[in-house]
VOPAGU-2260 file (C-alpha; in pm, 1 decimal, decimal comma):
REM VOPAGU-2260
SITE   aa  ch    i         X         Y         Z
SITE  MET   A    0    1461,2   -2570,6    2797,7
SITE  ASN   A    1    1685,2   -2380,7    2562,0
SITE  PRO   A    2    1483,5   -2072,3    2456,3
SITE  PHE   A    3    1632,6   -2088,0    2104,7
SITE  ASN   A    4    1501,4   -2443,2    2061,7
SITE  ARG   A    5    1161,8   -2330,7    2184,8
SITE  ILE   A    6    1127,8   -2056,8    1923,2
SITE  SER   A    7    1323,9   -2215,9    1640,2
SITE  PRO   A    8    1005,7   -2311,4    1443,4
SITE  ALA   A    9     914,9   -1942,9    1445,4
SITE  PHE   A   10    1255,5   -1851,8    1301,9
SITE  VAL   A   11    1218,3   -2122,4    1037,8
SITE  SER   A   12     891,6   -1965,4     923,4
SITE  LEU   A   13    1061,1   -1624,4     930,0
SITE  GLY   A   14    1345,5   -1756,3     714,5
SITE  ILE   A   15    1101,4   -1907,2     465,5
SITE  THR   A   16     916,9   -1574,3     441,6
SITE  PHE   A   17    1246,3   -1390,2     382,4
SITE  PHE   A   18    1333,6   -1641,0     108,5
SITE  LEU   A   19     995,0   -1602,0     -63,1
SITE  ALA   A   20    1031,9   -1223,6     -56,3
SITE  GLY   A   21    1365,7   -1261,8    -233,4
SITE  ILE   A   22    1213,0   -1496,3    -490,6
SITE  MET   A   23     929,6   -1249,2    -560,2
SITE  THR   A   24    1181,0    -968,9    -605,5
SITE  PHE   A   25    1390,3   -1179,6    -844,2
SITE  PHE   A   26    1097,8   -1281,5   -1067,2
SITE  SER   A   27     947,5    -932,5   -1079,8
SITE  ALA   A   28    1272,8    -757,2   -1169,0
SITE  ASP   A   29    1146,0    -650,9   -1514,6
SITE  ILE   A   30     814,1    -506,8   -1393,5
SITE  PRO   A   31     810,8    -128,0   -1441,4
SITE  PHE   A   32     692,3     144,2   -1207,7
SITE  PHE   A   33     314,7     142,4   -1218,4
SITE  TRP   A   34      11,9     340,0   -1102,1
SITE  ASP   A   35     102,8     583,5    -818,8
SITE  GLU   A   36     469,7     489,5    -843,0
SITE  VAL   A   37     493,1     655,1   -1187,0
SITE  TYR   A   38     428,6     984,2   -1008,0
SITE  TYR   A   39     642,9     920,5    -700,5
SITE  ILE   A   40     944,1     794,7    -896,3
SITE  GLN   A   41     965,9    1124,0   -1088,9
SITE  ALA   A   42    1126,6    1277,1    -781,4
SITE  ALA   A   43    1401,5    1013,9    -806,8
SITE  HIS   A   44    1467,9    1115,6   -1167,9
SITE  ASP   A   45    1501,5    1479,9   -1060,6
SITE  PHE   A   46    1740,6    1395,6    -775,7
SITE  PHE   A   47    1948,8    1165,8    -996,3
SITE  ASP   A   48    1961,8    1394,8   -1300,0
SITE  SER   A   49    2058,7    1698,5   -1088,7
SITE  GLY   A   50    2327,7    1509,4    -898,9
SITE  PHE   A   51    2133,3    1568,8    -576,2
SITE  ALA   A   52    2178,3    1944,3    -615,4
SITE  THR   A   53    1832,2    1995,9    -465,5
SITE  LEU   A   54    1603,6    1811,7    -226,5
SITE  ILE   A   55    1290,6    1949,4    -393,5
SITE  PRO   A   56    1167,2    1790,4    -721,0
SITE  GLY   A   57    1050,9    2003,6   -1009,7
SITE  GLU   A   58     707,7    2156,5   -1051,3
SITE  GLY   A   59     437,2    1895,5   -1097,4
SITE  ARG   A   60     656,9    1630,3    -938,2
SITE  ASP   A   61     690,3    1778,3    -590,3
SITE  PRO   A   62     467,6    1595,5    -337,6
SITE  GLY   A   63     518,0    1865,1     -72,1
SITE  HIS   A   64     686,2    1639,6     181,1
SITE  PHE   A   65    1047,5    1524,2     155,0
SITE  SER   A   66    1039,6    1239,0     -96,8
SITE  LEU   A   67    1206,4     954,2      93,4
SITE  TYR   A   68    1101,9     705,4    -175,9
SITE  GLY   A   69    1248,1     918,6    -454,8
SITE  PHE   A   70    1567,4    1002,4    -267,7
SITE  TYR   A   71    1628,5     639,7    -172,9
SITE  MET   A   72    1575,6     519,7    -529,7
SITE  ALA   A   73    1796,2     792,2    -675,2
SITE  LEU   A   74    2072,8     706,7    -428,6
SITE  SER   A   75    2043,7     338,4    -525,0
SITE  TRP   A   76    2077,6     430,1    -894,4
SITE  LYS   A   77    2379,3     647,4    -816,8
SITE  LEU   A   78    2553,2     362,2    -634,5
SITE  PHE   A   79    2454,1      62,7    -849,0
SITE  GLY   A   80    2319,6     190,1   -1181,1
SITE  LYS   A   81    1984,2     311,2   -1304,1
SITE  SER   A   82    1773,9       9,1   -1394,6
SITE  LEU   A   83    1458,2    -176,5   -1296,3
SITE  VAL   A   84    1664,7    -461,0   -1151,7
SITE  VAL   A   85    1848,9    -223,9    -918,1
SITE  SER   A   86    1519,7     -56,4    -822,7
SITE  HIS   A   87    1356,2    -385,8    -726,1
SITE  ILE   A   88    1659,2    -506,9    -531,7
SITE  ALA   A   89    1689,1    -169,8    -356,8
SITE  LEU   A   90    1346,1    -216,9    -202,0
SITE  LEU   A   91    1420,5    -568,7     -78,6
SITE  PRO   A   92    1570,7    -446,5     253,7
SITE  VAL   A   93    1250,6    -249,3     318,0
SITE  ILE   A   94    1038,8    -556,8     242,4
SITE  LEU   A   95    1253,3    -772,5     471,3
SITE  GLY   A   96    1222,3    -500,3     735,6
SITE  ILE   A   97     842,8    -518,9     715,6
SITE  ILE   A   98     855,4    -895,7     761,4
SITE  TRP   A   99    1090,3    -863,3    1060,0
SITE  GLU   A  100     882,1    -594,4    1232,3
SITE  TYR   A  101     562,5    -793,0    1170,0
SITE  PHE   A  102     734,8   -1097,2    1319,7
SITE  LYS   A  103     832,8    -900,1    1631,9
SITE  LEU   A  104     483,8    -752,1    1664,5
SITE  ALA   A  105     325,9   -1096,4    1637,9
SITE  LEU   A  106     552,0   -1229,2    1915,2
SITE  LYS   A  107     416,0    -958,9    2144,7
SITE  PHE   A  108      60,6   -1091,2    2116,6
SITE  ILE   A  109      50,9   -1455,6    2016,7
SITE  PRO   A  110     230,0   -1774,4    2130,8
SITE  VAL   A  111     528,5   -1901,2    1936,9
SITE  LYS   A  112     321,1   -2190,8    1801,6
SITE  PHE   A  113     106,4   -1942,1    1607,7
SITE  ILE   A  114     395,8   -1753,7    1446,0
SITE  ALA   A  115     408,5   -1990,0    1145,4
SITE  PRO   A  116      34,7   -1934,1    1071,6
SITE  ALA   A  117      93,1   -1560,1    1112,9
SITE  MET   A  118     372,6   -1568,7     854,7
SITE  LEU   A  119     149,9   -1773,8     624,2
SITE  LEU   A  120    -120,1   -1504,8     640,2
SITE  LEU   A  121     145,5   -1242,6     570,6
SITE  ILE   A  122     263,5   -1430,0     259,9
SITE  ALA   A  123     -94,5   -1471,3     137,9
SITE  GLU   A  124    -187,0   -1101,8     184,6
SITE  PRO   A  125    -268,6    -975,5    -169,5
SITE  ALA   A  126    -192,5    -606,6    -112,7
SITE  LEU   A  127     150,4    -669,0      38,7
SITE  ALA   A  128     250,0    -921,8    -227,6
SITE  THR   A  129     139,5    -688,3    -506,4
SITE  GLN   A  130     306,4    -380,5    -359,4
SITE  THR   A  131     623,3    -588,2    -327,0
SITE  ILE   A  132     638,6    -669,4    -698,4
SITE  LEU   A  133     527,3    -317,9    -799,0
SITE  MET   A  134     791,9    -140,0    -587,2
SITE  GLY   A  135     518,1      38,5    -395,5
SITE  HIS   A  136     612,0     359,9    -217,2
SITE  ASP   A  137     378,1     262,3      67,0
SITE  LEU   A  138     625,8      -8,1     169,2
SITE  PHE   A  139     827,4     263,9     342,0
SITE  LEU   A  140     521,3     382,6     533,2
SITE  VAL   A  141     432,4      28,6     643,7
SITE  TYR   A  142     788,4     -39,5     758,4
SITE  PHE   A  143     830,9     276,9     962,6
SITE  PHE   A  144     482,8     247,6    1111,0
SITE  LEU   A  145     553,9    -108,1    1229,7
SITE  LEU   A  146     899,7      -1,6    1349,6
SITE  GLY   A  147     745,0     281,5    1550,1
SITE  LEU   A  148     470,9      58,6    1683,3
SITE  ASN   A  149     720,3    -199,2    1808,4
SITE  GLY   A  150     931,8      77,0    1960,1
SITE  LEU   A  151     627,7     219,9    2136,1
SITE  LEU   A  152     508,3    -113,6    2274,4
SITE  SER   A  153     861,1    -211,5    2383,6
SITE  GLY   A  154     937,7     120,9    2549,8
SITE  ASN   A  155    1229,8     180,4    2312,8
SITE  ASN   A  156    1227,8     558,5    2279,1
SITE  PHE   A  157    1518,6     570,1    2034,1
SITE  ILE   A  158    1353,7     334,0    1782,0
SITE  TYR   A  159    1018,1     504,2    1828,5
SITE  SER   A  160    1172,2     846,7    1772,2
SITE  LEU   A  161    1362,1     723,5    1465,3
SITE  ALA   A  162    1042,9     590,0    1306,6
SITE  LEU   A  163     859,1     915,9    1377,8
SITE  CYS   A  164    1132,1    1108,5    1194,3
SITE  PHE   A  165    1083,3     909,5     874,3
SITE  LEU   A  166     702,9     872,0     862,8
SITE  PRO   A  167     627,1    1228,8     738,4
SITE  ALA   A  168     880,0    1172,9     457,1
SITE  CYS   A  169     692,1     868,0     326,8
SITE  SER   A  170     378,9    1049,2     205,4
SITE  ILE   A  171     109,0    1285,1     327,6
SITE  ARG   A  172     -53,8     974,5     475,5
SITE  GLY   A  173     269,2     922,9     666,3
SITE  ILE   A  174     190,6    1244,1     854,3
SITE  PHE   A  175    -144,6    1097,7     955,1
SITE  SER   A  176      32,2     773,3    1051,8
SITE  PHE   A  177     246,5     986,8    1282,6
SITE  LEU   A  178     -77,2    1119,4    1430,8
SITE  ALA   A  179    -211,0     763,3    1465,7
SITE  LEU   A  180      98,1     661,6    1665,2
SITE  LEU   A  181      60,9     966,4    1888,3
SITE  ILE   A  182    -302,0     878,5    1961,8
SITE  LEU   A  183    -205,7     515,7    2024,5
SITE  HIS   A  184      61,2     638,5    2264,7
SITE  LEU   A  185    -192,4     846,2    2457,9
SITE  VAL   A  186    -462,2     578,6    2464,2
SITE  LEU   A  187    -235,4     284,3    2547,7
SITE  ARG   A  188     -15,9     475,2    2792,1
SITE  PRO   A  189    -200,1     360,1    3107,0
SITE  PHE   A  190    -177,1      -5,2    2996,5
SITE  ASN   A  191     182,5     -14,3    2869,5
SITE  ALA   A  192     409,4    -125,3    3153,2
SITE  LYS   A  193     718,0    -101,2    2926,8
SITE  ARG   A  194     677,0     266,4    2847,8
SITE  VAL   A  195     939,6     517,1    2954,5
SITE  ASN   A  196     799,9     718,1    3245,6
SITE  GLY   A  197     819,1    1092,0    3291,8
SITE  LYS   A  198     915,2    1366,7    3051,3
SITE  THR   A  199    1163,7    1144,0    2867,9
SITE  GLU   A  200     891,3     953,3    2682,5
SITE  TRP   A  201     765,0    1274,1    2518,7
SITE  LEU   A  202    1113,0    1372,7    2404,6
SITE  ALA   A  203    1078,0    1099,2    2139,2
SITE  TYR   A  204     862,8    1341,7    1939,2
SITE  LEU   A  205    1110,4    1629,6    1948,6
SITE  PRO   A  206    1351,6    1521,5    1668,5
SITE  SER   A  207    1068,1    1450,9    1423,1
SITE  ILE   A  208     892,6    1779,1    1502,5
SITE  VAL   A  209    1219,0    1974,9    1458,1
SITE  LEU   A  210    1303,9    1797,4    1130,1
SITE  PHE   A  211     953,1    1839,1     989,9
SITE  THR   A  212     943,4    2207,2    1088,2
SITE  CYS   A  213    1281,8    2266,0     923,0
SITE  TRP   A  214    1155,4    2096,3     607,0
SITE  ILE   A  215     838,7    2308,1     600,6
SITE  ILE   A  216    1043,8    2628,8     635,0
SITE  TYR   A  217    1299,0    2519,0     372,2
SITE  HIS   A  218    1027,5    2411,8     128,7
SITE  LYS   A  219     821,3    2727,4     185,6
SITE  ASN   A  220    1123,4    2949,8     124,6
SITE  SER   A  221    1218,1    2754,6    -189,3
SITE  THR   A  222     876,8    2718,4    -352,2
SITE  GLY   A  223     640,5    2959,6    -179,7
SITE  TRP   A  224     405,9    2684,1     -64,1
SITE  MET   A  225     401,6    2394,2     178,8
SITE  LEU   A  226     262,7    2037,3     180,5
SITE  ILE   A  227     -13,7    2088,9     -79,1
SITE  PRO   A  228      84,2    2229,1    -422,2
SITE  PRO   A  229     -92,0    2546,6    -544,0
SITE  GLY   A  230    -386,7    2466,1    -764,4
SITE  ASP   A  231    -422,8    2121,0    -610,9
SITE  ILE   A  232    -781,9    2006,6    -608,6
SITE  LEU   A  233    -765,8    1988,4    -227,7
SITE  TYR   A  234    -784,0    2369,5    -212,5
SITE  SER   A  235   -1121,9    2370,7    -385,4
SITE  ARG   A  236   -1270,9    2071,9    -206,4
SITE  GLU   A  237   -1537,8    2126,1      53,7
SITE  LEU   A  238   -1666,5    1879,9     308,0
SITE  LEU   A  239   -1904,2    1629,7     155,2
SITE  PRO   A  240   -2265,4    1608,7     271,5
SITE  ALA   A  241   -2318,8    1359,1     553,3
SITE  ALA   A  242   -2481,3    1101,6     323,4
SITE  LEU   A  243   -2182,2    1102,3      87,7
SITE  MET   A  244   -1942,2    1079,8     381,5
SITE  VAL   A  245   -2122,0     764,3     490,3
SITE  LYS   A  246   -2102,8     630,8     134,5
SITE  ARG   A  247   -1728,6     698,5     119,4
SITE  THR   A  248   -1679,5     534,8     458,3
SITE  ILE   A  249   -1860,5     225,6     334,2
SITE  LEU   A  250   -1632,1     221,5      27,7
SITE  ILE   A  251   -1323,2     230,0     251,3
SITE  LEU   A  252   -1459,2     -47,3     472,9
SITE  TRP   A  253   -1535,3    -251,0     161,7
SITE  GLN   A  254   -1173,9    -208,2      45,3
SITE  VAL   A  255   -1060,8    -331,9     387,5
SITE  ILE   A  256   -1259,3    -656,0     356,5
SITE  ASP   A  257   -1211,3    -697,5     -20,6
SITE  SER   A  258    -970,1    -940,9    -188,2
SITE  GLY   A  259   -1064,3   -1232,3      35,2
SITE  ARG   A  260   -1014,4   -1050,0     365,0
SITE  VAL   A  261   -1386,6   -1069,1     435,4
SITE  PHE   A  262   -1342,3   -1410,6     598,5
SITE  LEU   A  263   -1085,3   -1271,7     841,9
SITE  TRP   A  264   -1305,3    -977,7     932,6
SITE  VAL   A  265   -1618,3   -1186,0     977,8
SITE  PHE   A  266   -1421,9   -1404,1    1220,3
SITE  ILE   A  267   -1290,4   -1094,4    1402,8
SITE  ALA   A  268   -1641,2    -946,6    1426,8
SITE  LEU   A  269   -1787,4   -1270,6    1565,5
SITE  SER   A  270   -1496,1   -1307,9    1806,7
SITE  LEU   A  271   -1536,9    -952,0    1931,7
SITE  ALA   A  272   -1908,2   -1007,3    1987,2
SITE  TYR   A  273   -1840,9   -1330,0    2177,9
SITE  TYR   A  274   -1564,4   -1165,7    2382,0
SITE  PHE   A  275   -1787,3    -879,4    2495,4
SITE  LEU   A  276   -2090,8   -1099,1    2563,2
SITE  HIS   A  277   -1931,6   -1399,2    2731,8
SITE  LYS   A  278   -1582,0   -1320,4    2855,4
SITE  LYS   A  279   -1682,7   -1290,1    3220,5
SITE  LYS   A  280   -1868,0   -1618,5    3215,3
SITE  SER   A  281   -1676,3   -1859,6    2999,2
SITE  LEU   A  282   -1330,2   -1732,6    2902,8
SITE  HIS   A  283   -1017,8   -1804,7    3102,1
SITE  HIS   A  284    -918,0   -1440,0    3076,7
SITE  GLY   A  285    -700,9   -1240,6    3306,9
SITE  SER   A  286    -536,1    -902,8    3319,1
SITE  MET   A  287    -285,7    -996,2    3047,4
SITE  HIS   A  288    -559,3   -1114,9    2813,9
SITE  ASP   A  289    -760,5    -798,0    2872,9
SITE  LYS   A  290    -455,1    -577,4    2820,4
SITE  SER   A  291    -362,5    -754,9    2495,5
SITE  PHE   A  292    -722,3    -727,3    2382,0
SITE  ILE   A  293    -725,3    -350,1    2438,7
SITE  PHE   A  294    -392,8    -313,4    2257,6
SITE  LEU   A  295    -509,7    -511,8    1954,7
SITE  LEU   A  296    -843,8    -334,1    1942,1
SITE  MET   A  297    -670,7       3,3    1934,7
SITE  LEU   A  298    -412,9    -111,3    1677,7
SITE  LEU   A  299    -690,7    -235,0    1452,0
SITE  PHE   A  300    -921,5      62,4    1461,4
SITE  ILE   A  301    -730,5     381,6    1549,3
SITE  PRO   A  302    -510,2     393,3    1232,6
SITE  LEU   A  303    -809,4     292,3    1020,5
SITE  GLY   A  304   -1026,6     554,0    1189,4
SITE  ILE   A  305    -764,3     822,9    1122,6
SITE  CYS   A  306    -762,2     730,6     751,7
SITE  ILE   A  307   -1141,0     744,4     730,5
SITE  SER   A  308   -1151,6    1076,8     916,0
SITE  TYR   A  309    -966,5    1265,9     642,2
SITE  ILE   A  310   -1030,3    1056,5     328,8
SITE  ALA   A  311   -1409,4    1022,9     352,7
SITE  PRO   A  312   -1508,8    1386,7     431,5
SITE  LEU   A  313   -1294,7    1535,0     151,1
SITE  ASN   A  314   -1367,3    1265,1    -107,6
SITE  LEU   A  315    -995,0    1193,3    -142,9
SITE  THR   A  316    -858,1     903,8    -344,2
SITE  THR   A  317    -868,0     574,9    -158,2
SITE  ASN   A  318    -695,0     249,3    -241,1
SITE  HIS   A  319    -672,5     -94,2     -85,6
SITE  HIS   A  320    -303,0     -70,7       0,0
SITE  TYR   A  321    -360,8     247,1     202,0
SITE  TYR   A  322    -476,5      17,5     483,0
SITE  LEU   A  323    -193,2    -233,6     474,9
SITE  THR   A  324     -98,7    -182,6     838,9
SITE  THR   A  325    -456,9    -261,5     941,0
SITE  PHE   A  326    -448,5    -576,5     726,5
SITE  LEU   A  327    -132,1    -698,8     898,0
SITE  VAL   A  328    -263,4    -630,8    1248,6
SITE  SER   A  329    -584,6    -817,0    1158,7
SITE  HIS   A  330    -377,8   -1131,9    1092,0
SITE  ILE   A  331    -232,0   -1114,1    1441,5
SITE  ALA   A  332    -574,2   -1041,3    1592,4
SITE  VAL   A  333    -721,1   -1354,5    1434,1
SITE  LEU   A  334    -451,3   -1572,8    1584,9
SITE  TRP   A  335    -483,6   -1399,7    1921,7
SITE  PHE   A  336    -846,6   -1512,4    1928,3
SITE  PHE   A  337    -730,6   -1863,7    1835,4
SITE  GLU   A  338    -530,9   -1872,0    2157,4
SITE  LEU   A  339    -795,6   -1699,8    2369,0
SITE  PHE   A  340   -1069,6   -1943,3    2270,4
SITE  SER   A  341    -839,0   -2249,5    2284,8
SITE  PHE   A  342    -963,3   -2383,7    1953,6
SITE  ARG   A  343    -887,6   -2745,1    1878,2
SITE  LYS   A  344    -614,2   -2806,3    1623,4
SITE  VAL   A  345    -853,0   -2941,1    1358,0
SITE  PHE   A  346   -1077,2   -2636,7    1387,6
SITE  ARG   A  347    -773,0   -2405,6    1363,0
SITE  TYR   A  348    -659,8   -2585,4    1047,4
SITE  ILE   A  349   -1005,2   -2547,6     892,2
SITE  LEU   A  350   -1017,0   -2176,2     971,0
SITE  MET   A  351    -664,3   -2119,5     839,5
SITE  ALA   A  352    -755,3   -2303,9     519,3
SITE  ILE   A  353   -1057,0   -2073,7     476,6
SITE  PHE   A  354    -854,9   -1759,5     546,9
SITE  CYS   A  355    -566,6   -1851,3     315,3
SITE  THR   A  356    -801,0   -1967,1      38,3
SITE  GLY   A  357    -986,8   -1638,0      68,2
SITE  LEU   A  358    -669,3   -1430,0      47,9
SITE  ILE   A  359    -519,3   -1627,1    -240,4
SITE  THR   A  360    -836,9   -1635,0    -448,2
SITE  GLY   A  361    -898,4   -1272,2    -350,5
SITE  ASN   A  362    -628,2   -1184,2    -601,5
SITE  LEU   A  363    -877,2   -1284,1    -871,6
SITE  TRP   A  364   -1184,1   -1097,0    -747,6
SITE  ILE   A  365   -1293,7    -851,8   -1014,9
SITE  TYR   A  366   -1590,3    -618,3   -1042,4
SITE  SER   A  367   -1758,5    -450,2   -1336,7
SITE  GLY   A  368   -1956,7    -129,1   -1352,0
SITE  GLY   A  369   -1674,0     110,0   -1264,7
SITE  PHE   A  370   -1603,3     -33,2    -919,8
SITE  SER   A  371   -1247,9     -16,7    -791,0
SITE  ASN   A  372   -1067,0    -343,7    -856,4
SITE  GLY   A  373    -751,7    -261,3    -663,4
SITE  TRP   A  374    -529,5    -345,2    -958,4
SITE  ASP   A  375    -217,9    -228,0    -772,4
SITE  SER   A  376    -321,2    -427,5    -464,8
SITE  SER   A  377    -387,7    -772,0    -611,4
SITE  LEU   A  378    -186,5   -1009,6    -827,1
SITE  LYS   A  379    -445,6   -1019,4   -1104,2
SITE  ILE   A  380    -251,7    -724,4   -1247,2
SITE  LEU   A  381      42,4    -945,5   -1349,5
SITE  PRO   A  382     -76,1   -1030,1   -1706,0
SITE  TYR   A  383    -107,8    -658,3   -1780,5
SITE  PHE   A  384     266,1    -603,6   -1816,0
SITE  LYS   A  385     302,4    -881,8   -2073,0
SITE  LEU   A  386       4,2    -747,5   -2270,0
SITE  LYS   A  387     140,8    -393,6   -2257,1
SITE  LYS   A  388     468,3    -514,8   -2411,5
SITE  GLU   A  389     277,3    -695,6   -2686,7
SITE  LEU   A  390      74,9    -381,6   -2752,4
SITE  ILE   A  391     386,2    -163,7   -2775,0
SITE  ASN   A  392     553,8    -410,1   -3011,9
SITE  TYR   A  393     242,7    -410,1   -3231,4
SITE  VAL   A  394     226,3     -28,6   -3239,2
SITE  ARG   A  395     590,9     -11,3   -3339,0
SITE  GLN   A  396     559,3    -282,4   -3603,7
SITE  GLU   A  397     259,2    -110,2   -3760,3
SITE  LYS   A  398     442,9     225,0   -3744,9
SITE  ILE   A  399     159,8     383,6   -3547,3
SITE  ASN   A  400     256,8     713,2   -3387,7
SITE  PRO   A  401     194,9     659,9   -3011,8
SITE  VAL   A  402     100,2    1027,7   -2979,0
SITE  SER   A  403    -204,6     955,2   -3196,5
SITE  VAL   A  404    -319,4     686,2   -2952,5
SITE  GLY   A  405    -542,6     811,9   -2671,7
SITE  ALA   A  406    -525,8     631,9   -2336,0
SITE  ARG   A  407    -641,5     675,5   -1981,4
SITE  PHE   A  408    -448,9     641,9   -1656,9
SITE  PRO   A  409    -233,7     441,8   -1597,2
SITE  MET   A  410    -165,8     347,3   -1959,7
SITE  TYR   A  411      -0,7     666,2   -2086,2
SITE  ASP   A  412     316,2     653,8   -1873,0
SITE  GLU   A  413     640,5     769,1   -2035,2
SITE  HIS   A  414     889,7     487,0   -2076,3
SITE  ASN   A  415    1185,0     692,1   -1960,5
SITE  ILE   A  416     999,2     731,4   -1629,6
SITE  SER   A  417     832,3     392,9   -1577,3
SITE  TYR   A  418    1071,4     156,8   -1758,8
SITE  LEU   A  419    1388,6     365,5   -1701,3
SITE  GLU   A  420    1458,4     347,7   -2074,8
SITE  ASP   A  421    1610,7     616,0   -2295,7
SITE  SER   A  422    1294,5     603,6   -2505,8
SITE  LEU   A  423    1032,4     878,7   -2469,4
SITE  PHE   A  424     765,0     640,1   -2597,1
SITE  ALA   A  425     425,8     726,7   -2448,1
SITE  PHE   A  426      62,7     723,0   -2548,4
SITE  SER   A  427    -140,0    1042,6   -2516,6
SITE  ALA   A  428    -360,6    1112,8   -2217,9
SITE  ILE   A  429    -722,7    1150,8   -2323,5
SITE  GLY   A  430    -804,9    1383,7   -2035,3
SITE  ASN   A  431   -1103,5    1599,9   -2128,1
SITE  SER   A  432   -1043,0    1565,1   -2502,8
SITE  SER   A  433   -1299,5    1402,1   -2726,0
SITE  PHE   A  434   -1225,6    1063,7   -2879,2
SITE  SER   A  435   -1230,9    1220,7   -3223,8
SITE  SER   A  436    -910,8    1408,4   -3136,1
SITE  PHE   A  437    -720,7    1078,9   -3167,0
SITE  HIS   A  438    -664,7     832,8   -3447,9
SITE  TYR   A  439    -668,4     543,2   -3203,6
SITE  ILE   A  440    -807,0     475,4   -2856,2
SITE  LEU   A  441    -692,0     216,9   -2602,4
SITE  LEU   A  442    -963,3      48,6   -2400,2
SITE  SER   A  443    -874,6    -179,5   -2112,2
SITE  ASN   A  444   -1031,3    -294,6   -1788,4
SITE  ILE   A  445    -727,2    -161,1   -1599,5
SITE  PRO   A  446    -853,6     200,5   -1608,0
SITE  ASN   A  447   -1201,9     188,9   -1453,8
SITE  ILE   A  448   -1294,8     542,2   -1562,2
SITE  PHE   A  449   -1437,7     465,1   -1907,2
SITE  THR   A  450   -1811,4     523,7   -1879,3
SITE  LYS   A  451   -2059,5     276,2   -2026,0
SITE  GLU   A  452   -2153,1     535,0   -2288,4
SITE  GLU   A  453   -1788,9     576,0   -2392,4
SITE  GLN   A  454   -1743,2     201,3   -2418,2
SITE  ASP   A  455   -2059,1     176,7   -2628,5
SITE  VAL   A  456   -1927,0     444,7   -2863,6
SITE  LEU   A  457   -1599,7     256,7   -2910,0
SITE  HIS   A  458   -1763,6     -82,4   -2963,9
SITE  ASN   A  459   -2040,9      43,8   -3193,3
SITE  ARG   A  460   -1870,7     317,6   -3395,2
SITE  TRP   A  461   -1497,9     252,8   -3383,9
SITE  ILE   A  462   -1308,5     -42,4   -3530,3
SITE  VAL   A  463   -1117,1    -290,2   -3316,3
SITE  ILE   A  464    -790,9    -354,2   -3498,5
SITE  LYS   A  465    -615,6    -553,6   -3226,4
SITE  GLU   A  466    -708,6    -718,5   -2899,7
SITE  PHE   A  467    -477,6    -859,2   -2632,5
SITE  ARG   A  468    -604,5   -1087,3   -2355,2
SITE  SER   A  469    -449,1   -1281,0   -2071,5
SITE  GLY   A  470    -606,6   -1393,1   -1746,8
SITE  GLN   A  471    -865,5   -1135,6   -1646,5
SITE  VAL   A  472    -693,4    -849,0   -1826,3
SITE  TYR   A  473    -767,1    -721,9   -2175,0
SITE  ILE   A  474    -642,9    -435,2   -2390,6
SITE  LYS   A  475    -822,2    -332,8   -2711,1
SITE  LEU   A  476    -684,8     -95,8   -2972,9
SITE  PHE   A  477    -959,2      91,4   -3160,2
SITE  ARG   A  478    -917,3     287,8   -3482,6
SITE  ARG   A  479   -1128,6     586,8   -3574,4
SITE  PRO   A  480   -1377,6     477,7   -3841,6
SITE  ASP   A  481   -1295,0     756,0   -4089,9
SITE  LEU   A  482    -927,4     654,5   -4123,1
């Protein structure tokens, strides 16, 4: 049989996924930089405005590591023009790269007949879809992690080494992703028949270590500090008590199963239990099945464990899309169990319907009471950008000075940064100021840091002069009662 004919359905599903990624990019071309990207894109402005005279952004915009995201965006603006359209299109190759590397990873573990379901789960993944339309900086991390993973599992030292060079430039979490790949290398080494034997396999780490060391020295000499800016809250943070560490770990695990992923993880948990309890008696397993199982188990839990090990003890910020690589591996793991257990086609269709329904409807899951809603990791955020435009138009029509309007993150972004406009339009950050310091206050369910008491004050003492609603998103403009 012609091998191309045998795998052509897989390539059809790959082509469809590529096409949908292009469609998403096209229809989101007017969406501005949002949430974390407002911070990370400031480096691009510095690089672009200085004509690339320096590799280190200005004070308050320097993340400590080399800003690959900022440099790439600035270079794209230099070549094709500074606009949101160019920014979205510039990230399309990275998005397509993620799809391609996911496709290759899936082929290493599951039969060709399950590639189409794997691509369907990829398309339905809320965090990846949302990061795609929001130009998420984590897309670089996901791509280079998957690239490195495929290089490691295939014994391709050049590709593995290349990925390791770029990971520390993606973010501080990229450095920990580097560590995760190193641990995976050590743990999986005895089982990986395709690895390069001898000293040569460890030479893959040398270029990245040299580059990273050179960056640390260059940055230290230029700024006087390295990796973590002076005055950063990390310097004053101590390890949390054990009880709070457990609480933070539970929060991270909840983010992993949130947005409809709970159905996937329940299936994985039940499958793992059945595998351990009954594999010797009832499963047609062999050395290849056991080896694939060990690989998948490590890919699922080592990167996630690394994230938990430094986020939970220090009470660092956590977000759903931080665990995107774990989400993608979980899709492959589910389908691996499909093959292992030889499910009937009807049962597979039912399970896939449940998983896809969960992921799609997971975009709409919303919580009250200050819980994290993962706005930058689910498509329920989409109405926000239309409402924000309506709000800005209203403020301009009513000749309200935006500086007199207090707002909380992420609603006070400067338009020259987030929209790439010439305008310096921006609302004021409330910070630690009292509400009375402002003529107007913006209340929305996008920032989840308004306390119940603060909301009560606004609703009971201030005057709502305009409200904007669409989908699950609302924005209310309050006026101080004495005006």
